[in-house]
C-alpha positions as CSV (number, residue, x, y, z in Angstrom):
1,M,66.2,-54.0,218.0
2,E,65.8,-50.2,217.7
3,Q,62.8,-49.6,220.6
4,V,59.7,-47.5,219.2
5,S,58.3,-45.0,221.8
6,S,55.5,-45.6,224.1
7,E,53.6,-42.3,222.6
8,I,53.6,-44.3,218.8
9,L,52.5,-47.1,220.6
10,V,49.7,-45.6,222.2
11,C,48.6,-44.0,219.2
12,L,48.8,-47.2,217.1
13,L,46.9,-48.9,219.7
14,L,44.3,-45.7,219.9
15,F,43.5,-46.3,216.3
16,F,42.4,-50.0,216.7
17,Y,39.8,-48.8,219.2
18,S,38.1,-46.1,217.8
19,D,34.3,-46.2,217.9
20,D,33.5,-46.6,214.4
21,W,36.7,-48.3,212.6
22,W,35.2,-51.7,212.0
23,R,32.0,-50.2,210.0
24,K,32.5,-51.2,206.4
25,R,32.4,-48.1,203.5
26,N,32.7,-48.0,200.0
27,T,35.2,-45.2,199.3
28,I,38.6,-44.7,198.4
29,T,40.2,-41.9,199.9
30,G,43.8,-42.0,201.9
31,T,47.3,-42.0,201.4
32,P,48.2,-44.4,198.4
33,C,51.2,-46.3,200.3
34,W,48.9,-47.5,203.1
35,M,46.2,-48.6,201.0
36,A,45.0,-52.6,201.1
37,P,44.6,-54.1,198.0
38,E,41.0,-54.7,198.4
39,I,40.7,-50.6,198.5
40,L,42.2,-50.9,195.0
41,D,40.1,-53.7,193.6
42,M,37.0,-52.2,192.9
43,E,35.7,-55.4,191.0
44,E,35.9,-57.6,193.7
45,G,34.1,-55.2,195.7
46,H,35.2,-55.4,199.0
47,G,35.3,-51.9,200.3
48,Y,36.7,-50.4,203.4
49,D,36.6,-52.1,206.5
50,F,38.8,-53.1,209.7
51,K,40.7,-55.3,207.6
52,A,42.0,-52.5,205.5
53,D,43.4,-51.0,208.4
54,I,45.0,-54.2,209.6
55,W,47.1,-53.5,206.2
56,S,47.5,-50.0,207.1
57,F,48.7,-50.8,210.6
58,G,51.5,-53.1,209.0
59,I,52.3,-50.6,206.5
60,T,53.2,-48.1,209.4
61,A,55.1,-50.6,211.4
62,I,57.4,-51.0,207.9
63,E,57.4,-47.2,207.8
64,L,58.8,-47.0,211.7
65,A,61.5,-49.9,210.9
66,H,62.7,-47.9,207.9
67,G,61.7,-44.7,208.2
68,H,59.6,-44.5,205.0
69,A,56.5,-46.6,203.5
70,P,57.4,-49.1,201.4
71,F,57.1,-48.0,197.7
72,S,56.9,-44.2,198.9
73,E,59.4,-43.1,195.5
74,Y,56.6,-44.7,193.0
75,P,53.8,-42.7,191.1
76,P,50.8,-43.3,192.1
77,V,49.8,-45.8,189.1
78,K,52.8,-47.8,189.7
79,L,52.0,-47.9,193.1
80,F,48.7,-49.2,192.9
81,L,49.7,-51.8,190.4
82,T,52.5,-52.9,192.6
83,I,50.4,-53.2,195.6
84,L,47.6,-55.1,193.2
85,I,50.0,-57.5,191.8
86,D,53.5,-57.7,193.5
87,D,53.6,-59.9,197.1
88,P,53.4,-57.7,200.0
89,P,56.5,-56.0,201.3
90,R,58.2,-57.3,204.3
91,L,60.9,-57.0,206.4
92,D,64.2,-58.6,205.0
93,D,65.7,-61.3,206.6
94,I,69.2,-60.1,206.0
95,K,68.9,-56.5,205.9
96,D,66.1,-56.4,208.9
97,Q,68.2,-58.4,211.3
98,K,68.3,-55.7,213.7
99,F,64.6,-56.3,214.4
100,S,63.1,-59.2,216.2
101,K,61.1,-62.5,214.8
102,Q,58.0,-61.4,216.6
103,F,58.2,-57.6,215.2
104,K,58.6,-59.4,211.5
105,Q,56.0,-61.9,212.2
106,M,53.4,-59.1,213.3
107,I,54.1,-57.1,209.8
108,A,53.5,-60.5,207.8
109,K,50.2,-61.0,209.2
110,C,49.2,-57.8,208.8
111,L,50.2,-57.5,205.2
112,V,48.6,-60.5,203.5
113,K,46.9,-59.7,200.2
114,D,43.3,-62.1,201.2
115,P,41.3,-59.9,203.8
116,S,39.4,-62.6,205.0
117,K,42.7,-64.1,205.8
118,R,44.1,-61.1,207.6
119,P,43.8,-61.2,211.4
120,S,41.0,-59.1,213.2
121,K,42.3,-56.4,216.1
122,N,41.8,-59.1,218.6
123,N,44.3,-61.4,217.4
124,T,46.7,-59.1,215.7
125,F,49.0,-58.8,218.3
126,E,48.8,-62.2,220.3
127,G,52.5,-63.5,220.6
128,S,54.0,-59.7,219.2
129,I,56.2,-57.3,221.0
130,L,53.0,-54.7,221.6
């Protein structure tokens, strides 16, 4: 398994422990590849809260594994539709054999489309490699 540097892990973990990361917001700003489905689905009215950050963390983990975010080659409209309609991205069991089961499970837990079923910052890392 490829190792992630301690500096990257520190930055990612600090992301989860910033003072106001958990507050709910009703804005759409950010880089489309990392946007959670609930941010793009304006009809549902979920808005931005810490569950969107959990999704973004899962996308960032895939980016660290592959060197690019999932669907980064898509134009914005196709990217938005893919995020909303298709299954969440995952590490492939065959192509990504070099990554641990725990790493793949952590990503799968982060990339659940229904934000109410996505873990909180307190249980995202239970049993994971971090």
